[in-house]
C-alpha positions as a printed NumPy array, in Angstrom:
array([[ 97.488, -69.096,  90.24 ],
       [ 98.48 , -71.001,  93.202],
       [100.102, -69.002,  95.688],
       [103.056, -71.426,  95.646],
       [103.632, -70.778,  91.875],
       [103.182, -66.639,  92.466],
       [105.748, -66.601,  95.219],
       [108.394, -68.541,  93.101],
       [108.116, -66.355,  89.817],
       [108.631, -63.483,  92.085],
       [111.602, -64.841,  93.371],
       [112.934, -65.599,  90.06 ],
       [111.984, -62.376,  88.806],
       [114.208, -60.719,  91.527],
       [117.473, -62.986,  90.859],
       [117.014, -62.219,  87.196],
       [117.086, -58.335,  88.202],
       [119.776, -58.72 ,  90.302],
       [121.485, -60.654,  87.947],
       [121.163, -57.533,  85.108],
       [121.819, -55.113,  87.475],
       [125.303, -56.531,  88.13 ],
       [125.848, -57.192,  84.63 ],
       [125.261, -53.207,  83.769],
       [127.535, -52.233,  87.51 ],
       [130.466, -50.122,  86.797],
       [133.707, -51.524,  86.667],
       [136.32 , -50.279,  89.839],
       [132.778, -49.8  ,  92.701],
       [132.117, -51.94 ,  95.184],
       [130.465, -51.471,  98.794],
       [134.536, -50.94 ,  99.93 ],
       [135.932, -49.115,  97.436],
       [136.391, -46.705,  94.186],
       [139.53 , -47.612,  92.17 ],
       [139.964, -44.554,  90.096],
       [142.958, -44.256,  87.952],
       [145.644, -41.714,  86.399],
       [147.656, -40.995,  83.459],
       [150.782, -38.777,  83.284],
       [154.741, -38.823,  82.974],
       [156.335, -40.093,  85.78 ],
       [159.039, -40.551,  83.663],
       [161.447, -38.105,  81.006],
       [161.411, -34.705,  81.291],
       [158.343, -33.784,  82.465],
       [158.268, -36.41 ,  85.598],
       [157.982, -33.689,  88.07 ],
       [154.651, -32.88 ,  87.017],
       [152.717, -35.945,  86.926],
       [154.846, -37.071,  89.924],
       [153.984, -33.998,  92.516],
       [150.047, -33.356,  91.419],
       [150.247, -37.884,  92.39 ],
       [151.639, -36.155,  95.723],
       [148.49 , -34.186,  95.919],
       [145.595, -36.417,  94.746],
       [147.403, -38.981,  97.023],
       [147.285, -36.883, 100.206],
       [143.606, -35.835,  99.937],
       [142.363, -40.161,  99.338],
       [144.434, -40.17 , 102.779],
       [142.576, -37.668, 104.609],
       [139.367, -39.359, 103.351],
       [139.903, -42.244, 103.678],
       [141.109, -41.861, 107.334],
       [137.624, -40.298, 108.08 ],
       [136.287, -43.423, 106.422],
       [135.605, -42.325, 103.476],
       [133.339, -41.742, 100.577],
       [129.982, -43.286, 101.68 ],
       [132.004, -46.33 , 103.489],
       [134.069, -46.501, 100.947],
       [137.806, -46.159, 100.609],
       [139.267, -44.492,  97.461],
       [142.297, -46.231,  95.985],
       [144.121, -44.28 ,  92.917],
       [146.187, -46.687,  90.232],
       [148.697, -45.06 ,  88.309],
       [150.249, -45.786,  84.621],
       [153.152, -43.337,  83.191],
       [153.014, -42.233,  79.742],
       [156.438, -40.747,  80.026],
       [154.337, -37.152,  78.475],
       [153.852, -38.855,  74.835],
       [150.99 , -39.556,  72.755],
       [151.613, -42.851,  72.148],
       [152.015, -43.821,  75.508],
       [149.115, -41.985,  77.056],
       [146.543, -43.78 ,  74.66 ],
       [147.97 , -47.365,  75.876],
       [147.898, -45.913,  79.622],
       [145.1  , -45.037,  79.572],
       [143.483, -48.549,  77.476],
       [144.922, -50.256,  80.573],
       [143.231, -48.242,  83.277],
       [140.416, -49.044,  81.866],
       [140.472, -52.262,  80.041],
       [142.406, -54.064,  82.818],
       [142.916, -52.217,  85.964],
       [138.843, -51.448,  85.489],
       [139.041, -48.065,  87.198],
       [135.652, -46.352,  88.053],
       [137.013, -42.748,  87.026],
       [140.264, -41.019,  86.125],
       [141.737, -38.091,  87.674],
       [144.686, -35.844,  86.729],
       [145.722, -36.444,  83.629],
       [148.853, -34.336,  82.842],
       [149.638, -32.465,  79.546],
       [148.083, -31.474,  75.749],
       [149.501, -33.56 ,  73.678],
       [148.449, -36.782,  75.602],
       [144.863, -35.528,  76.636],
       [144.001, -34.767,  72.681],
       [145.514, -38.974,  72.516],
       [143.762, -39.9  ,  75.333],
       [140.211, -38.402,  75.333],
       [138.682, -40.015,  72.481],
       [139.807, -43.388,  73.952],
       [138.252, -42.032,  77.394],
       [135.004, -40.375,  75.886],
       [133.891, -43.77 ,  73.817],
       [134.197, -45.855,  76.862],
       [132.174, -43.53 ,  79.132],
       [134.384, -43.163,  82.085],
       [134.494, -39.526,  83.277],
       [138.115, -37.824,  84.174],
       [138.413, -35.113,  86.586],
       [141.095, -32.485,  86.451],
       [143.577, -31.926,  83.512],
       [146.808, -30.153,  84.128],
       [146.424, -28.776,  80.884],
       [144.477, -25.55 ,  79.577],
       [144.002, -25.857,  76.115],
       [141.663, -24.812,  74.4  ],
       [141.182, -27.983,  72.106],
       [140.459, -30.194,  75.427],
       [137.71 , -27.859,  76.471],
       [136.103, -26.795,  73.363],
       [133.937, -28.888,  71.957],
       [132.216, -29.386,  75.329],
       [132.503, -33.058,  76.456],
       [130.102, -34.476,  79.268],
       [133.306, -36.594,  80.053],
       [135.845, -33.801,  81.465],
       [135.869, -31.585,  84.143],
       [138.624, -29.219,  84.416],
       [139.541, -27.494,  87.27 ],
       [142.322, -25.043,  86.357],
       [141.852, -21.549,  83.767],
       [142.642, -21.568,  80.586],
       [145.934, -21.429,  78.869],
       [143.896, -17.979,  77.224],
       [143.434, -16.933,  80.737],
       [146.881, -17.118,  81.654],
       [148.409, -15.688,  77.959],
       [145.945, -12.388,  78.632],
       [147.199, -11.854,  81.986],
       [150.838, -12.308,  81.022],
       [150.494,  -9.945,  78.54 ],
       [148.773,  -7.844,  80.288],
       [150.999,  -7.221,  82.743],
       [153.889,  -6.742,  80.474],
       [151.822,  -4.167,  78.793],
       [151.233,  -2.192,  81.955],
       [155.082,  -2.183,  82.559],
       [155.85 ,  -0.623,  79.245],
       [157.26 ,  -4.087,  77.448],
       [155.658,  -4.56 ,  73.818],
       [158.673,  -6.071,  72.571],
       [157.069, -10.095,  73.238],
       [158.546, -13.098,  71.668],
       [157.549, -16.742,  71.978],
       [159.305, -19.623,  72.913],
       [156.902, -23.02 ,  72.347],
       [157.252, -25.778,  72.332],
       [156.124, -27.718,  68.969],
       [153.146, -29.338,  69.28 ],
       [149.471, -28.674,  70.735],
       [150.559, -27.403,  74.389],
       [152.848, -25.485,  72.605],
       [151.127, -24.159,  70.119],
       [147.497, -23.029,  72.293],
       [149.625, -21.021,  74.199],
       [151.176, -19.491,  70.695],
       [147.45 , -18.75 ,  70.082],
       [146.881, -17.164,  73.279],
       [149.348, -14.438,  73.369],
       [149.516, -13.944,  70.13 ],
       [145.066, -12.996,  70.701],
       [146.156, -11.144,  73.634],
       [148.269,  -9.323,  71.423],
       [146.344,  -8.651,  68.609],
       [143.598,  -6.737,  71.388],
       [146.262,  -4.307,  72.242],
       [147.424,  -3.816,  68.249],
       [150.306,  -5.673,  69.195],
       [151.995,  -9.126,  67.868],
       [154.901, -11.123,  68.853],
       [158.881,  -9.492,  67.544],
       [159.83 , -13.834,  66.705],
       [158.833, -16.916,  67.537],
       [160.819, -20.284,  67.828],
       [160.247, -23.417,  68.858],
       [161.651, -26.298,  70.445],
       [161.092, -30.42 ,  70.147],
       [159.002, -31.908,  73.023],
       [160.506, -33.576,  75.583],
       [164.28 , -32.313,  74.165],
       [166.384, -29.72 ,  75.67 ],
       [167.665, -28.293,  71.757],
       [167.314, -24.627,  71.916],
       [170.383, -23.28 ,  69.788],
       [168.105, -22.572,  66.859],
       [165.189, -21.024,  68.905],
       [168.508, -18.709,  70.726],
       [169.698, -18.277,  66.854],
       [165.899, -16.675,  66.161],
       [164.654, -14.902,  69.239],
       [167.453, -13.22 ,  70.372],
       [168.868, -10.902,  66.791],
       [164.936,  -9.654,  67.94 ],
       [165.875,  -8.19 ,  70.909],
       [162.894,  -8.811,  72.775],
       [161.731,  -7.29 ,  76.229],
       [160.867, -10.168,  77.26 ],
       [160.145, -13.71 ,  75.536],
       [157.018, -15.919,  76.96 ],
       [157.917, -19.373,  76.764],
       [155.051, -22.581,  76.453],
       [157.243, -25.629,  77.797],
       [158.281, -28.202,  79.945],
       [160.359, -26.846,  82.741],
       [163.831, -29.078,  81.599],
       [163.575, -27.52 ,  78.104],
       [162.552, -23.533,  79.023],
       [165.311, -23.353,  81.589],
       [168.322, -24.986,  78.915],
       [166.643, -21.327,  77.083],
       [167.219, -19.344,  79.88 ],
       [170.435, -20.441,  81.206],
       [171.956, -20.36 ,  77.573],
       [170.228, -16.642,  76.486],
       [171.901, -15.639,  79.6  ],
       [175.2  , -17.086,  79.303],
       [174.528, -14.702,  75.663],
       [174.071, -11.443,  77.604],
       [169.658, -11.586,  77.422],
       [168.898,  -9.607,  79.84 ],
       [164.982,  -8.859,  79.48 ],
       [162.184, -11.25 ,  81.477],
       [160.915, -14.365,  80.984],
       [157.622, -15.661,  81.781],
       [156.211, -19.325,  81.97 ],
       [153.019, -20.763,  81.776],
       [151.788, -22.403,  84.906],
       [152.18 , -25.785,  83.25 ],
       [156.123, -25.124,  83.191],
       [155.827, -26.649,  86.862],
       [157.563, -24.208,  89.276],
       [159.294, -25.8  ,  91.427],
       [160.578, -28.003,  88.137],
       [161.652, -24.842,  87.055],
       [163.411, -23.219,  89.926],
       [165.131, -26.676,  90.982],
       [166.066, -27.039,  87.676],
       [167.477, -22.773,  87.601],
       [168.726, -22.372,  90.981],
       [170.451, -18.857,  91.218],
       [169.368, -18.296,  87.455],
       [165.875, -18.756,  87.711],
       [165.264, -15.196,  89.991],
       [163.192, -13.28 ,  88.69 ],
       [161.429, -15.213,  86.276],
       [157.577, -14.806,  86.764],
       [154.977, -17.81 ,  86.268],
       [151.56 , -17.513,  85.907],
       [149.471, -19.815,  88.982],
       [146.245, -21.172,  88.792],
       [146.206, -21.836,  92.465],
       [146.403, -20.233,  95.316],
       [150.041, -19.668,  96.727],
       [150.753, -23.254,  98.201],
       [153.   , -21.494, 101.359],
       [150.853, -18.538, 102.349],
       [149.149, -19.503, 105.694],
       [146.655, -16.742, 105.374],
       [144.368, -18.594, 102.585],
       [142.125, -21.361, 104.494],
       [142.337, -24.22 , 101.548],
       [146.208, -23.892, 101.566],
       [146.485, -24.009, 105.598],
       [144.067, -27.016, 104.608],
       [146.395, -28.569, 101.981],
       [149.242, -27.851, 104.252],
       [147.799, -29.638, 107.458],
       [146.426, -32.527, 104.977],
       [150.184, -33.069, 103.701],
       [151.779, -33.357, 106.276],
       [149.355, -35.869, 107.967],
       [150.485, -37.602, 104.999],
       [154.233, -37.107, 105.005],
       [154.716, -34.978, 102.871],
       [156.768, -31.856, 104.157],
       [157.305, -30.196, 100.492],
       [154.672, -27.708,  99.319],
       [154.026, -26.472,  95.555],
       [151.691, -25.503,  93.349],
       [151.51 , -28.728,  91.315],
       [150.396, -30.534,  94.73 ],
       [147.99 , -28.378,  95.561],
       [146.618, -28.531,  92.296],
       [146.263, -32.474,  92.725],
       [144.382, -31.622,  95.792],
       [142.045, -29.241,  94.907],
       [141.881, -31.889,  91.873],
       [141.048, -34.749,  93.991],
       [138.644, -32.521,  96.201],
       [136.638, -31.406,  93.516],
       [135.996, -35.244,  92.434],
       [135.584, -36.785,  96.466],
       [132.359, -33.415,  96.243],
       [131.483, -34.957,  92.989],
       [131.524, -38.908,  94.675],
       [129.559, -37.569,  97.442],
       [126.852, -35.134,  95.738],
       [126.655, -38.896,  93.281],
       [125.162, -40.66 ,  96.089],
       [124.865, -43.517,  98.182],
       [125.556, -46.714,  95.273],
       [127.17 , -43.871,  92.908],
       [127.639, -44.38 ,  88.736],
       [130.186, -43.034,  86.558],
       [126.967, -41.273,  84.814],
       [125.956, -39.536,  88.916],
       [129.212, -39.24 ,  89.543],
       [129.002, -36.797,  86.436],
       [126.016, -35.101,  87.433],
       [127.482, -34.823,  90.956],
       [130.258, -32.327,  89.693],
       [127.541, -30.751,  87.881],
       [125.505, -29.913,  90.433],
       [128.608, -27.984,  92.282],
       [127.194, -24.718,  90.721],
       [129.445, -22.077,  93.106],
       [131.551, -24.084,  95.915],
       [134.379, -21.638,  98.393],
       [136.781, -24.271,  99.275],
       [138.035, -21.558, 101.301],
       [140.41 , -18.79 ,  99.022],
       [139.454, -21.097,  95.658],
       [136.47 , -21.134,  93.931],
       [135.066, -23.528,  91.613],
       [131.616, -24.075,  89.407],
       [130.26 , -26.058,  87.133],
       [126.738, -27.487,  85.184],
       [125.047, -29.364,  82.68 ],
       [127.025, -27.285,  79.955],
       [129.726, -25.842,  81.898],
       [132.781, -28.452,  83.035],
       [135.167, -25.267,  83.533],
       [135.419, -24.731,  87.368],
       [137.78 , -22.128,  87.505],
       [139.546, -19.316,  85.357],
       [141.822, -18.455,  88.376],
       [145.345, -16.714,  87.352],
       [147.482, -14.771,  89.666],
       [151.246, -13.726,  89.322],
       [154.214, -15.217,  90.937],
       [158.505, -14.927,  90.841],
       [161.139, -16.545,  91.561],
       [163.385, -15.295,  93.994],
       [166.477, -15.867,  95.37 ],
       [167.219, -19.428,  96.507],
       [164.456, -20.797,  94.493],
       [161.914, -18.563,  96.804],
       [158.384, -17.678,  95.047],
       [156.842, -14.271,  95.417],
       [153.626, -13.511,  94.909]])
């Protein structure tokens, strides 16, 4: 073969390979940018959850972008509102993948919305880092595309029941949202009680995105519980607490972290004093914890003066995403992002640790107990 013909064929081959490589490139990533999508509630009764989670993610992205990004790429967040409704979540995640063409997803909010959206992102093979839910149905069976940063509702409810029974409070009732989230929490409470040969003294429901709690009050209060565990969003939990107190209930209220601690405290005002909430992230007001000091510094640099549990969860979630992206190599793909997060075997961020593996995408089981004090402050 003549040299000129050989060179021409090699050049043609390189050109074809380049076209093929471009055709196979994942959406949402260029030499200068990584486009990341979030679907969450930004309107409706659960809006503060999505808003504050996004604030924390944004702050972390701004901080890393100010330092040159990840491998020279700036991180850009695109958010779509799902109103905490499953059908809207399906539409939002499809739009992020098909219209916005994001590289990956981060910071989804809610169990029913997550259950609706995860099959779509799984089929599209788009990774999702961080779900603001502890539902077992989003953890089992194992899903290669989904990573969890927070502890499960089973972890939280076990800690609740352990705390209550250690105080001698065994007459425990459950007020729960009538959907997958609420039923998972109820299951967790029932399991924790069963380990101690106990059962809930009563259970009652509220519909998602409503505050119609009258029937639940009529069921739970006559059972005269020592304490009521609440597995719902902040609007309905606040409505139940206010009305129960007005009817003379003097027992303890316990809420899981998804309630949105600051949102619940704001909603309740002086009525919130004494309400106990389990948390799955470090106390965001404590400057003695290194990761909290970092979070507060980054938030202030982003122009955010208020600290809370939801925004620190967004910040921690973003740090896991960023670390996974760094480990994904100079030319990241969705598969290498997954491998990057899976390679985080033991990472202490400074008071909050995560660990992952090829068959383990649940990063943390951290749970602690906090109480709303006067003036909407928190004690832990």
